N, C-alpha and C positions, 0 to 999 in steps of 0.2 A: 948673097945670095946663102953662102954658107950657114950664115945665121940665122937664116930663114928656113931652113933645113934642120937645121938645130933645132930651131922653136918649133917645126912642125913632130919632129920626132917626138918630141917632151909631151907635147899635147897627146899623141896618139898612146904614149907609154902611159899617159895619165888617166887618162877614158879609159883604156882597158884596162886597167889596174882596177880602176875605181867600180867596172863594169863585174870585174873578177869578184869584187869584194862583196857588192849585192849577192850574186850568185852563191857566193859560199856564206851568205846569213843563213839562208833557208837550208838548213839541214834536216828539217821535217816538215809534212804537211799532212792535212787530212782528207779522208773522201767519206762519203755516206756509201751505207749500202744496205740491201734488202735481202733477207733471206729467204726463202719459200721452202718447206717442206709438203710437197703435194699429199694429198690419200692415196694411196696405193691399193687397188686389189685386180690383181691379175692369176688366171690359172692356166694351165695348159693339162693336157689327155696325153698321157703316156702309156701305148698301148698301141697296138694295130687293130684292124675290127676284128673280133671274137665273134664268133658261133656257137651259140647254145640248143643242144639239140636232146628231146624226151626221147628217151629211146625204151624199148620191150624191158621189162623184170630180167632177172636170171633164172626166175623160178615162174611158170606160171601160175595166175592167181595172185601174185604179188603188184604192189604199184610200181607203173612205170619208173626207172631212174629218171633224176631230175639234172640238167643241162646245169654244171657250175663253172663257173671262170673267175680267178684269181689273179691274172693280170696286169689287169688294170689300174694304175696309181694317177691321182692329180696331184698335182706339183703348184701349188701357190704362195706368192707373195701377198703381205698385206701391213700397211699402214697406214690404222686408224686415227681420226679425230679425237681428244682426249675422250675419255669416258665413253667411247662405243666402241662396239666389232661389228667383224664381218661375218656373213655365214655364205655356205655352198646349197644349193637347191640341186633336183636334178629333175627333169620331165622328158616323157617321152612325146614323140611327132604322130605316134599314132596310137590305137589302143591293141596290147598283146592280142595275140589268136583268142577266139572264144573258147574258155575252157581251162585258161591256163594264165599262170601268175606271173609276174616278173619281179624280183625283190631284190633289193640291195643294200647292202650290208657295208657301211663305212667303217674303217677304221683311222682315226685323225693321229697324227706324228705326236709324240712328245711336245709340249709345250705351244702348240700351234691348231687351238679349238679343240672341240670337244663331237665325238661322233656321238649322232643319235639313235643308232641301231638301226634295226633293221625297217625298210620302206617298201611298202609294193607301190612300185611305182604306176606311172597312169600319163594320158596324156591331155589331160583335164586341170590338173592339179601339182605344181612345183612341191617335191617333198625336199624337207631340209634334212640334207644330210651330213654337215658339219655345220655347229654354230659356237658362239663366243670366240671367233678369231681373232688373236690380240694383233701386236703389231708383231711380226713372225714371219719366218719362211721355213718351207719346206724341203730344202735343198734342190740339187738336179742330178744328183747323181741316178742309177740305174734303178737304185732299190731306195728311194727318196719320195718323201708324198704320200697323200692318202691313199689305202689300199682301200679298193673297191670291190667286193665282192658278189655279183650276180648269182642268183639262185631262178631257174625256168623251170617252174612244175608246172603239173595237171591241178586244176579245181577240179573238188570232189563233190558229187552232192550228196547229199544225207545218206542216201542209199546205196553208196560206195559206187554208182554210177561215174563210168569218166566222161564228161561231156564236152570233151576237145576233138577236132577233127584234123585226122594226118594234112600235112603241106607246110608250106615256106612261108615266111612273110620277114620283109625288111623291116630295121627300127632304126629309128638314132635316138639315141640319149643326148640332150643338152646340160651341160654343167652350167650353173651361173653363179658368179660368185659378188653378192650384195654387200 
């Protein structure tokens, strides 16, 4: 019985060590992997609702004062496919009140697109605000992003007549990155 027990113990030890030897012979292995970089185009408007008001001039006979707001920032992140760029468009949901013009003046952050200059906003056409946006990000701080200056002004006829009427209108500006 002792011999049988010794034989069993020797077999267990031999088989155990041979398994360990096999496990120790695989010191490296490989794994296939796929890496994907998705196209990224996201934006966020950093501003609360704004109010633009055309008011009486300081001196009778002068033009009314224009409503101006410089508090809006558009923050964005962009990763493009090779050789392509993104752009940011703006459009109104309704036309401005009769006899008025709403202009938007963008300023793009350094190395993150090109501002297109003043654009008269419309509810029928998307206006290009920033073009040639490469692989970049504007940042997320309180002063980071593309500045948007709104200018709300009366439209004048050739005879210097003011063709607008008093009243209040609600509008929505939609910014889109393509």
